[in-house]
C-alpha positions as CSV (number, residue, x, y, z in Angstrom):
1,M,-50.2,96.6,7.6
2,K,-49.1,98.4,10.7
3,R,-52.5,100.1,11.0
4,K,-54.3,96.7,10.7
5,L,-52.0,95.2,13.3
6,L,-52.7,98.1,15.8
7,V,-56.5,97.6,15.2
8,L,-56.2,93.9,15.8
9,I,-54.2,94.4,19.0
10,S,-56.8,97.0,20.2
11,V,-59.6,94.5,19.6
12,L,-57.8,91.7,21.4
13,T,-57.1,94.0,24.3
14,C,-60.7,95.0,24.6
15,T,-61.8,91.4,24.4
16,I,-59.4,90.2,27.1
17,T,-60.4,93.1,29.3
18,S,-64.1,92.4,28.9
19,A,-63.5,88.7,29.6
20,Q,-61.5,89.5,32.7
21,N,-64.1,92.0,33.9
22,M,-67.1,89.7,33.2
23,P,-69.1,89.2,36.3
24,F,-69.4,85.6,37.6
25,T,-72.9,84.2,38.1
26,V,-74.6,80.8,38.0
27,P,-75.9,80.4,35.4
28,A,-73.3,82.3,33.4
29,I,-74.6,85.5,31.7
30,E,-75.0,85.3,27.9
31,N,-73.5,88.6,26.9
32,W,-71.4,91.2,28.7
33,K,-70.3,94.5,27.3
34,A,-67.8,96.2,29.6
35,G,-68.0,99.9,30.4
36,K,-65.7,102.3,32.3
37,G,-65.5,102.5,36.0
38,E,-67.3,100.8,38.8
39,L,-70.3,101.2,41.1
40,Q,-70.1,101.1,44.9
41,W,-73.0,99.2,46.6
42,N,-73.5,101.9,49.2
43,L,-74.8,104.2,46.4
44,L,-77.8,101.9,45.9
45,T,-80.1,103.8,48.3
46,N,-83.6,103.2,46.8
47,V,-85.5,101.2,44.2
48,S,-88.0,102.6,41.6
49,F,-90.3,100.7,39.2
50,N,-92.3,101.9,36.3
51,D,-95.2,99.5,36.6
52,V,-97.3,98.5,39.7
53,T,-96.9,94.8,38.7
54,L,-93.2,95.1,39.6
55,Q,-93.8,96.0,43.3
56,S,-93.1,92.5,44.6
57,Q,-89.9,92.2,42.6
58,A,-88.9,95.6,44.0
59,Q,-89.6,94.5,47.5
60,Y,-87.5,91.4,47.0
61,L,-84.6,93.4,45.7
62,S,-84.9,95.9,48.6
63,G,-84.7,93.0,51.0
64,F,-81.3,91.7,50.1
65,L,-79.9,95.2,49.8
66,G,-80.7,96.0,53.4
67,N,-84.4,97.0,53.1
68,I,-83.7,100.2,51.1
69,P,-86.8,102.2,50.4
70,L,-89.0,101.9,47.3
71,T,-89.8,105.1,45.4
72,T,-92.3,106.1,42.7
73,E,-89.7,108.4,41.1
74,K,-89.1,107.7,37.4
75,K,-85.4,106.8,38.1
76,G,-83.9,105.5,41.4
77,A,-80.5,104.2,42.3
78,V,-81.9,100.9,41.1
79,T,-84.6,101.2,38.4
80,L,-86.9,98.4,37.3
81,Q,-88.6,98.8,34.0
82,L,-90.9,96.8,31.8
83,C,-90.1,97.4,28.1
84,Q,-90.8,96.2,24.6
85,D,-87.8,94.3,23.3
86,K,-88.7,91.1,21.5
87,K,-85.1,89.9,21.6
88,L,-85.4,89.5,25.4
89,G,-88.4,87.1,25.0
90,N,-90.4,86.0,28.1
91,E,-87.4,85.6,30.5
92,G,-84.6,87.6,29.2
93,Y,-83.4,90.9,30.8
94,Q,-80.9,93.7,30.3
95,L,-79.0,94.9,33.4
96,T,-77.0,98.1,32.9
97,I,-74.5,99.3,35.5
98,T,-73.1,102.9,35.5
99,P,-71.2,104.7,38.2
100,K,-74.5,106.4,39.3
101,G,-76.9,103.4,39.4
102,I,-78.5,100.3,37.9
103,T,-81.3,99.8,35.4
104,I,-83.0,96.4,34.9
105,K,-85.2,96.1,31.8
106,A,-87.3,93.2,30.6
107,Q,-90.5,92.4,28.8
108,T,-92.0,90.6,31.7
109,G,-91.9,90.6,35.5
110,Q,-90.2,87.3,35.4
111,G,-87.4,88.7,33.3
112,V,-87.0,91.6,35.7
113,L,-86.8,89.1,38.6
114,W,-84.0,87.1,36.8
115,G,-82.1,90.4,36.4
116,I,-82.6,91.0,40.2
117,Q,-81.3,87.5,40.9
118,T,-78.2,88.2,38.9
119,L,-77.7,91.4,40.9
120,Q,-78.2,89.4,44.2
121,Q,-75.4,87.0,43.2
122,L,-73.1,89.9,42.5
123,H,-74.0,91.4,45.8
124,V,-73.1,88.1,47.7
125,Q,-69.6,88.3,46.2
126,G,-69.1,91.6,47.9
127,K,-67.0,93.3,45.2
128,P,-67.7,96.7,43.6
129,L,-69.8,96.3,40.5
130,P,-68.0,96.7,37.2
131,C,-69.8,99.1,34.9
132,G,-71.2,97.6,31.8
133,T,-74.3,95.9,30.3
134,I,-75.5,92.4,30.7
135,T,-78.0,91.0,28.1
136,D,-79.2,87.6,29.1
137,T,-81.7,85.1,27.7
138,P,-82.1,81.4,28.5
139,A,-81.2,78.6,26.0
140,Y,-84.2,76.5,27.1
141,P,-87.6,77.6,28.4
142,L,-87.9,74.9,31.1
143,R,-85.3,74.4,33.7
144,G,-86.3,72.4,36.7
145,F,-86.3,69.8,39.4
146,M,-88.6,67.0,40.5
147,I,-88.9,66.0,44.1
148,D,-90.5,62.8,45.4
149,V,-92.7,63.6,48.4
150,G,-94.7,60.4,48.0
151,R,-92.2,58.0,49.6
152,K,-91.0,60.6,52.1
153,Y,-93.0,63.4,53.5
154,I,-91.4,66.8,52.8
155,P,-92.8,69.7,54.8
156,L,-94.3,72.5,52.9
157,S,-92.0,74.9,54.7
158,Y,-89.1,73.2,52.9
159,L,-90.8,73.4,49.5
160,Y,-91.1,77.2,50.1
161,S,-87.3,77.3,50.8
162,L,-86.7,75.2,47.7
163,V,-88.7,77.6,45.5
164,N,-86.5,80.5,46.9
165,L,-83.4,78.5,46.0
166,L,-84.6,77.6,42.5
167,S,-85.6,81.2,41.8
168,Y,-82.1,82.4,42.9
169,Y,-80.6,80.2,40.2
170,K,-83.2,81.1,37.6
171,M,-84.7,77.6,37.7
172,N,-88.4,78.0,36.8
173,T,-90.0,74.6,37.4
174,L,-90.6,72.4,40.4
175,Q,-92.4,69.1,39.9
176,V,-94.0,67.6,43.0
177,H,-94.5,63.9,42.8
178,L,-97.4,63.6,45.2
179,N,-98.0,59.8,45.5
180,D,-95.9,56.7,45.5
181,N,-95.0,53.6,47.4
182,G,-92.0,51.6,48.6
183,F,-90.7,48.3,47.2
184,R,-92.5,45.2,48.4
185,D,-89.2,43.4,48.9
186,Y,-88.3,45.8,51.8
187,F,-91.6,45.0,53.6
188,H,-91.5,41.2,53.9
189,G,-92.8,40.7,50.4
190,N,-96.2,41.9,51.7
191,W,-98.2,44.5,49.8
192,N,-100.3,45.2,52.8
193,E,-97.3,46.2,54.8
194,T,-95.6,48.1,52.0
195,Y,-95.4,51.9,52.7
196,S,-97.5,54.2,50.4
197,A,-98.7,57.7,50.6
198,F,-100.9,60.3,48.8
199,R,-99.8,63.7,50.0
200,I,-102.7,66.1,49.1
201,Q,-105.9,66.6,51.1
202,S,-108.9,64.9,49.5
203,E,-112.4,65.6,50.8
204,L,-114.0,63.4,48.1
205,F,-111.8,60.4,49.3
206,P,-111.0,61.4,52.9
207,G,-109.3,58.1,53.8
208,L,-106.9,58.4,50.9
209,T,-104.7,61.2,52.3
210,A,-101.6,60.1,54.1
211,K,-101.8,60.3,57.9
212,D,-98.0,60.8,58.5
213,G,-97.9,64.1,56.5
214,Y,-99.9,65.8,53.8
215,Y,-100.6,69.2,52.3
216,T,-104.0,70.9,52.8
217,K,-105.7,72.1,49.7
218,K,-105.4,75.8,50.8
219,G,-101.8,75.3,51.8
220,F,-100.8,73.8,48.4
221,H,-102.8,76.4,46.5
222,D,-101.1,79.2,48.3
223,F,-97.7,77.6,47.8
224,I,-98.4,77.5,44.0
225,I,-99.2,81.3,44.1
226,Y,-96.1,82.1,46.1
227,A,-93.9,80.1,43.7
228,K,-95.4,81.9,40.7
229,Q,-94.4,85.2,42.3
230,M,-90.8,83.9,42.6
231,G,-90.8,82.9,38.9
232,V,-91.2,79.1,39.6
233,E,-94.0,77.0,38.1
234,I,-95.3,74.1,40.2
235,I,-96.2,71.0,38.3
236,P,-98.2,68.7,40.6
237,E,-98.1,65.0,39.7
238,F,-100.5,62.1,40.4
239,D,-98.7,58.9,39.3
240,A,-100.9,56.1,37.9
241,P,-101.6,53.4,36.9
242,A,-98.4,52.0,38.3
243,H,-96.9,53.4,41.6
244,S,-100.5,53.3,42.8
245,L,-100.4,51.4,46.0
246,A,-101.8,54.4,47.9
247,F,-104.9,54.1,45.7
248,T,-105.3,50.4,46.1
249,H,-104.6,50.5,49.9
250,Y,-107.6,52.9,50.0
251,R,-109.7,51.0,47.6
252,P,-108.4,47.4,47.3
253,S,-110.9,46.5,44.5
254,L,-108.9,48.7,42.1
255,A,-105.7,46.5,42.5
256,C,-104.3,44.3,39.8
257,E,-103.6,40.8,41.2
258,E,-101.7,39.8,38.0
259,Y,-99.0,42.5,38.2
260,G,-99.1,43.5,41.9
261,A,-101.1,45.8,44.2
262,D,-99.1,48.8,43.1
263,H,-100.7,48.5,39.7
264,L,-104.3,49.6,39.0
265,N,-106.4,47.0,37.3
266,L,-107.0,48.5,33.8
267,R,-109.7,45.9,33.1
268,N,-111.7,47.3,36.0
269,P,-114.2,49.9,34.7
270,A,-114.1,51.6,38.1
271,V,-110.5,52.8,37.6
272,I,-111.2,55.7,35.2
273,P,-114.1,57.2,37.2
274,F,-112.0,57.1,40.4
275,L,-109.0,58.9,38.7
276,D,-111.3,61.3,36.9
277,S,-112.9,62.3,40.2
278,L,-109.6,62.8,41.9
279,Y,-108.3,65.1,39.1
280,S,-111.6,67.0,39.0
281,E,-111.5,67.6,42.7
282,H,-108.1,69.3,42.4
283,L,-108.4,70.9,38.9
284,G,-112.0,72.0,38.9
285,G,-113.8,75.1,40.1
286,P,-113.3,78.8,39.6
287,D,-110.1,78.9,41.8
288,P,-108.7,75.3,41.6
289,V,-106.3,73.8,44.2
290,F,-103.8,73.3,41.3
291,C,-103.9,76.8,40.0
292,C,-101.0,76.2,37.7
293,P,-100.8,75.8,33.9
294,R,-99.6,72.1,33.8
295,M,-100.6,68.8,35.5
296,H,-98.5,65.6,35.4
297,I,-100.4,62.4,34.9
298,G,-97.5,59.9,35.7
299,T,-98.0,56.8,33.5
300,D,-94.6,55.3,34.0
301,E,-93.3,51.7,34.5
302,Y,-96.6,49.8,34.0
303,S,-96.2,46.1,32.9
304,N,-96.2,45.5,29.1
305,K,-96.5,41.7,29.3
306,D,-100.0,41.5,27.9
307,K,-100.9,43.1,24.5
308,E,-104.5,43.7,25.6
309,V,-103.3,45.5,28.8
310,V,-100.8,47.6,26.7
311,E,-103.8,48.9,24.6
312,L,-105.7,49.6,27.8
313,F,-102.7,51.5,29.2
314,R,-102.4,53.6,26.1
315,S,-106.2,54.3,26.2
316,L,-106.0,55.4,29.8
317,T,-103.0,57.7,29.0
318,D,-104.9,59.3,26.2
319,H,-108.0,59.7,28.4
320,L,-106.0,61.4,31.2
321,I,-104.3,63.8,28.8
322,R,-107.7,64.9,27.5
323,H,-109.2,65.0,30.9
324,V,-106.4,67.3,32.2
325,E,-106.8,69.5,29.0
326,S,-110.6,69.8,29.7
327,F,-109.6,72.0,32.7
328,G,-107.4,74.2,30.5
329,K,-104.1,72.6,31.6
330,Q,-101.3,71.2,29.6
331,A,-100.7,67.5,30.3
332,V,-97.2,66.2,31.2
333,L,-96.3,62.5,31.4
334,W,-93.4,60.2,31.8
335,G,-92.1,58.7,28.6
336,S,-93.2,55.1,28.3
337,L,-94.9,54.7,24.9
338,T,-92.0,52.7,23.4
339,H,-92.3,50.2,26.3
340,A,-96.1,50.3,25.8
341,K,-96.0,50.2,22.0
342,G,-99.4,49.5,20.5
343,E,-102.1,50.6,18.1
344,T,-104.3,52.8,20.4
345,P,-103.5,56.4,19.6
346,V,-102.2,58.7,22.3
347,K,-102.5,62.4,21.9
348,S,-99.2,64.2,21.3
349,D,-100.1,67.7,20.2
350,N,-99.3,70.2,23.0
351,V,-98.4,67.3,25.3
352,M,-95.1,67.4,27.2
353,M,-93.2,64.2,27.8
354,E,-90.4,63.7,30.3
355,M,-87.7,61.6,28.6
356,W,-86.2,59.6,31.5
357,Y,-85.1,56.3,29.9
358,N,-84.8,55.7,26.2
359,G,-85.8,52.0,26.5
360,Y,-89.2,53.2,27.7
361,A,-89.6,56.1,25.2
362,D,-87.3,56.4,22.2
363,P,-86.5,60.1,21.8
364,K,-86.4,60.1,18.0
365,D,-89.7,58.3,17.8
366,M,-91.4,60.5,20.4
367,K,-90.1,63.6,18.6
368,A,-91.4,62.3,15.3
369,Q,-94.8,61.8,17.0
370,G,-94.8,65.4,18.0
371,Y,-94.3,65.4,21.7
372,Q,-92.6,68.3,23.4
373,M,-89.7,66.7,25.3
374,V,-88.0,67.4,28.6
375,S,-84.5,65.9,29.1
376,I,-84.3,64.1,32.4
377,P,-82.1,61.0,31.7
378,D,-82.0,58.7,34.7
379,G,-78.4,57.7,34.2
380,L,-77.2,61.3,34.4
381,V,-79.6,63.3,36.6
382,Y,-81.4,60.9,39.1
383,I,-80.5,61.2,42.8
384,V,-81.6,58.4,45.1
385,P,-80.0,59.2,48.5
386,E,-77.8,56.4,49.9
387,A,-79.6,53.8,47.9
388,G,-76.4,52.4,46.2
389,Y,-77.8,52.9,42.7
390,Y,-78.2,55.9,40.4
391,Y,-76.5,58.9,42.2
392,N,-76.1,59.8,45.8
393,Y,-74.8,63.2,44.6
394,L,-74.8,64.1,40.9
395,N,-71.6,63.9,39.0
396,C,-71.5,67.7,38.6
397,K,-68.1,67.7,36.7
398,N,-69.4,65.3,34.1
399,L,-72.6,67.3,33.7
400,Y,-70.8,70.6,33.5
401,E,-68.3,69.4,30.9
402,R,-70.4,67.1,28.7
403,W,-74.2,67.4,29.2
404,T,-76.9,69.8,27.9
405,P,-80.6,69.1,27.5
406,A,-79.9,68.1,23.9
407,Q,-78.4,64.9,25.3
408,I,-81.2,62.5,26.1
409,G,-79.6,59.3,27.3
410,K,-77.4,58.2,24.4
411,Q,-79.3,60.3,21.8
412,K,-77.9,63.6,20.9
413,F,-80.0,66.3,19.2
414,E,-79.2,69.7,17.8
415,E,-78.7,72.3,20.5
416,R,-81.8,74.3,21.3
417,D,-84.0,71.9,19.2
418,P,-87.4,73.6,19.5
419,Q,-89.0,70.3,20.5
420,I,-86.8,70.0,23.6
421,S,-88.4,72.3,26.2
422,G,-85.4,72.0,28.6
423,G,-83.9,69.8,31.3
424,M,-84.5,68.7,34.8
425,F,-83.0,66.6,37.6
426,A,-84.8,64.4,40.1
427,V,-84.6,63.2,43.7
428,W,-86.3,59.9,44.3
429,N,-86.8,58.7,47.9
430,D,-87.1,55.0,46.9
431,I,-85.9,53.4,50.2
432,C,-88.7,54.3,52.6
433,G,-87.8,54.5,56.3
434,N,-84.0,54.8,55.7
435,G,-83.6,57.8,58.0
436,I,-82.8,60.3,55.3
437,S,-83.6,63.9,56.4
438,V,-84.7,67.0,54.6
439,G,-81.3,68.4,55.4
440,D,-79.7,65.4,53.7
441,I,-81.8,65.9,50.6
442,H,-81.0,69.5,50.5
443,H,-77.3,68.9,50.7
444,R,-77.6,66.8,47.5
445,V,-80.0,69.3,45.8
446,F,-77.9,72.4,46.2
447,P,-74.9,71.5,43.9
448,A,-77.4,69.8,41.5
449,V,-79.5,73.0,41.2
450,Q,-76.3,75.0,40.4
451,V,-75.0,72.7,37.6
452,I,-78.5,72.0,36.1
453,S,-79.1,75.8,36.2
454,E,-75.9,76.3,34.3
455,K,-76.6,73.7,31.7
456,T,-80.2,74.6,31.0
457,W,-79.8,78.4,30.9
458,H,-76.4,78.7,29.3
459,A,-76.2,75.3,27.5
460,V,-72.6,75.2,26.7
461,N,-70.2,72.3,27.5
462,D,-67.6,74.3,29.3
463,T,-67.7,78.0,30.3
464,I,-64.6,78.7,32.4
465,G,-63.4,75.2,33.2
466,Y,-64.9,73.0,35.9
467,A,-62.3,73.6,38.6
468,A,-62.6,77.4,38.5
469,W,-66.4,77.2,38.2
470,D,-66.7,74.8,41.1
471,E,-64.7,77.0,43.4
472,Q,-66.6,80.2,42.6
473,R,-70.1,78.7,42.6
474,K,-69.8,77.8,46.3
475,V,-69.5,81.5,47.2
476,L,-72.9,82.2,45.9
477,G,-74.8,80.3,48.5
478,E,-78.6,79.9,48.6
479,G,-79.9,83.5,48.3
480,Y,-81.1,85.6,51.2
481,K,-84.4,83.8,51.6
482,C,-82.9,80.3,52.1
483,N,-80.7,78.9,54.8
484,Q,-81.2,75.1,54.4
485,L,-77.5,74.5,54.3
486,G,-77.3,75.9,57.8
487,N,-74.9,78.8,57.7
488,T,-75.9,80.2,61.2
489,Q,-73.0,80.3,63.6
490,I,-73.3,81.1,67.3
491,D,-70.9,82.0,70.2
492,M,-72.7,82.6,73.5
493,P,-71.2,82.9,77.0
494,A,-74.4,81.4,78.4
495,L,-77.3,79.5,76.9
496,P,-80.5,80.5,78.6
497,A,-83.4,78.1,78.9
498,N,-86.8,78.8,77.2
499,T,-85.4,81.5,74.9
500,I,-85.7,82.3,71.2
501,I,-82.2,82.7,69.9
502,D,-83.0,83.3,66.2
503,K,-86.5,83.9,64.9
504,S,-85.9,82.2,61.6
505,D,-87.3,78.7,61.1
506,E,-84.0,77.9,59.3
507,A,-81.8,78.9,62.2
508,Q,-79.5,75.9,62.1
509,I,-75.9,74.9,61.3
510,G,-75.2,72.4,58.6
511,Y,-72.4,70.0,57.5
512,D,-69.6,70.0,58.5
513,Y,-70.0,71.6,62.0
514,Q,-69.0,71.3,65.6
515,V,-71.1,72.4,68.6
516,D,-69.4,72.8,72.0
517,F,-70.7,73.7,75.4
518,D,-69.9,73.3,79.1
519,I,-72.8,71.9,81.2
520,T,-73.4,71.5,84.9
521,W,-76.0,68.9,85.0
522,A,-79.2,69.2,87.0
523,D,-81.9,66.5,87.3
524,E,-83.6,66.6,83.9
525,P,-86.9,64.8,83.4
526,T,-87.4,62.6,80.4
527,G,-88.2,64.7,77.3
528,T,-86.0,67.7,78.2
529,L,-85.1,69.7,75.1
530,L,-81.8,71.5,74.6
531,L,-82.5,73.2,71.2
532,E,-85.0,73.0,68.4
533,N,-86.4,74.4,65.2
534,P,-89.3,73.2,63.0
535,Y,-87.0,70.6,61.4
536,A,-85.1,69.0,64.4
537,R,-84.8,68.7,68.2
538,V,-81.7,68.1,70.3
539,W,-82.5,66.4,73.7
540,L,-80.7,66.6,76.9
541,A,-82.9,63.7,78.0
542,D,-84.8,62.1,75.2
543,P,-88.6,61.4,75.5
544,I,-88.2,57.6,75.8
545,G,-85.1,56.7,77.7
546,G,-83.7,60.0,79.0
547,W,-80.5,59.8,76.9
548,L,-78.7,62.6,75.2
549,G,-79.9,62.5,71.6
550,F,-81.8,64.2,68.7
551,S,-84.9,63.7,66.6
552,R,-85.9,64.9,63.1
553,D,-88.1,63.7,60.2
554,G,-90.0,61.3,62.5
555,Y,-86.8,59.5,63.7
556,L,-85.3,59.5,67.2
557,Y,-81.6,58.9,67.7
558,T,-79.8,58.5,71.0
559,F,-76.2,58.4,72.3
560,Q,-75.1,56.1,75.1
561,H,-74.8,59.0,77.5
562,K,-76.9,60.4,80.4
563,G,-76.2,63.5,82.5
564,R,-75.7,62.9,86.2
565,P,-76.9,65.7,88.5
566,G,-74.0,67.8,89.7
567,A,-71.6,66.5,87.1
568,K,-69.6,69.1,85.1
569,E,-68.9,68.1,81.5
570,H,-67.7,69.6,78.2
571,I,-70.0,68.3,75.4
572,T,-69.0,68.3,71.7
573,I,-71.3,67.3,68.9
574,K,-69.9,67.0,65.4
575,G,-72.0,66.6,62.3
576,T,-71.2,65.6,58.7
577,N,-73.3,64.4,55.8
578,R,-72.5,60.8,56.9
579,S,-72.6,60.8,60.7
580,T,-73.3,62.5,64.0
581,S,-70.8,62.1,66.9
582,L,-70.8,62.8,70.6
583,L,-67.6,63.6,72.6
584,V,-67.6,64.1,76.3
585,N,-64.6,65.9,77.9
586,G,-62.8,65.4,74.6
587,K,-63.3,61.6,74.4
588,L,-65.5,60.0,71.7
589,V,-68.6,58.4,73.3
590,Q,-70.3,57.3,70.1
591,E,-70.4,58.0,66.4
592,L,-73.8,57.4,64.7
593,G,-72.8,56.7,61.2
594,I,-74.5,55.0,58.3
595,E,-75.8,51.7,59.5
596,R,-76.3,48.7,57.3
597,R,-79.7,47.1,58.1
598,F,-81.6,44.1,56.9
599,A,-85.2,44.5,55.5
600,S,-85.2,40.8,54.9
601,E,-82.6,38.0,54.3
602,K,-82.0,39.2,50.8
603,K,-82.6,43.0,51.1
604,Q,-80.2,45.3,52.9
605,Y,-80.3,49.1,53.1
606,N,-78.4,52.1,54.5
607,Y,-79.9,53.7,57.6
608,I,-78.9,57.4,57.9
609,R,-78.2,59.1,61.3
610,T,-77.3,62.6,60.5
611,L,-78.3,66.0,62.0
612,V,-78.5,69.5,60.7
613,F,-78.2,71.1,64.2
614,P,-81.2,73.4,65.2
615,L,-80.4,76.8,66.7
616,Q,-83.8,78.6,66.8
617,K,-84.9,78.3,70.4
618,T,-83.9,76.6,73.7
619,G,-86.0,74.2,75.7
620,V,-87.0,74.3,79.3
621,F,-84.1,72.8,81.2
622,N,-82.6,73.1,84.7
623,S,-78.9,72.5,83.9
624,K,-76.4,75.4,83.6
625,I,-75.0,75.7,80.1
626,T,-72.1,78.1,79.3
627,N,-69.5,78.7,76.5
628,F,-71.9,77.6,73.8
629,K,-70.4,77.6,70.3
630,A,-71.6,76.4,67.0
631,K,-69.2,76.7,64.1
632,K,-68.4,75.2,60.7
633,I,-65.3,73.1,60.5
């Protein structure tokens, strides 16, 4: 009995030690076997790899370790290896830490990259590495995010940053919703005035592409290739036959008078050839624009009032699935076939359905029909910034403690059900023209990526308790290739004109921040810049009225203050995720907060006046600026 008790105590001691020693990452690692000792980061002096296909992964790893050299030696301080281990699957990896070095093994380059991202998260925390072995595989093969670029133009440069962030958290899917429109009620009830956009270049239909922001074919093609290198699959989406105002603005004869101009008229025989041509333009050829394995065909929220139209809708859905498949792609669609229940068969084999609302697609029924399902329940994972419905920021605590992809709305399935591919969250920019910025969107995306990453890779309801997890996850940041949260801080005795301060396009300071400087005003012409980067500009004299102000995302905001030549002032600008404030000589001049505006007598919306402050380069100004400081508060 005494011997058994000693063994039990020994086992418990080892278990407790291992748990205490377990590295913290997001998502949490699946298995940790503690070893003895620790490894100092300064011993990682080079990277070796056993297969030429791992060179880009090795270069990425070298980058966040201070550009340590690559070597062709069989074993380096960090060794990357492709191996044969079926237990690791397509994305799993094994990371072994000894006092002398690190080895990362996987069956695929993507698995090796995920091991590297784990290592990067440990590096960010700055502690010596505990020796031991991590063996890690995902619970679900699809872990992703959908971004609506149709209602709000999102620069391609941000999509690149987003891919870097997703990769850092082992999120492997980004769906880009390429066309959509605003709500007619916000545009005087007039479809002709209602905002719409189609964001990809089309040479076949040149007037279709949005004039206020779009992606060239080559630009989007190259973006897909880059994302693949970072372990992220891009799923482009054309949404039809609803959400189709961009198509009917371009070709009014396709519009449905009965249901509204944002619906294509399914009785019109010209609809299918038009859509087929658009798909063929971007999916066809030896090197297609959409050089990715999947294509999303939309098919959500079409009217089901008329039985005949329901059958036409189902027929179109089936046709688009097969048309996409003719190019060797897997078709993805929004779940809507319960809402559009009918007799016309719709292909389900090898078709992926995003389950967003159970009233539109009953999960049990869709599973029985054979669809591969993605859990993206609107009541849990939809963000609509400052709209007043769905979420402004996701309820991360609730998701962390209670949700996994097996929970689709109120339907709960067995964990890791093979017909559930995984889970996603979404950002919808429903309220067109509401002033929301790329920086605002990212501020909402960042915590959402972390929690959805945790729940789709690890898929347990509570790893260490939400409070502890929430505190530790903030330390991990965005990875070394992303600075959209704006962690750049500056302290300069003098701010010179016409100077590059930081070469990075993401040189900026994000919420919550304070920027201070002393200025001796000179006569500044209208349109005098203080600072800028590709996302924003701060004006000493704005281009219209000569006020101190800022612009970003196509919006111009001004404070009620102008510099007087010869005047000496201390300027303070404070920014949060809800407002931007100007103080002069310590006194508040104006706070630009969220403003309630009227689109019509019945429709109000929130107008956002925030700023992620740019710090890349200065403008050409005559004033003398000293004691410039930008810091987080």
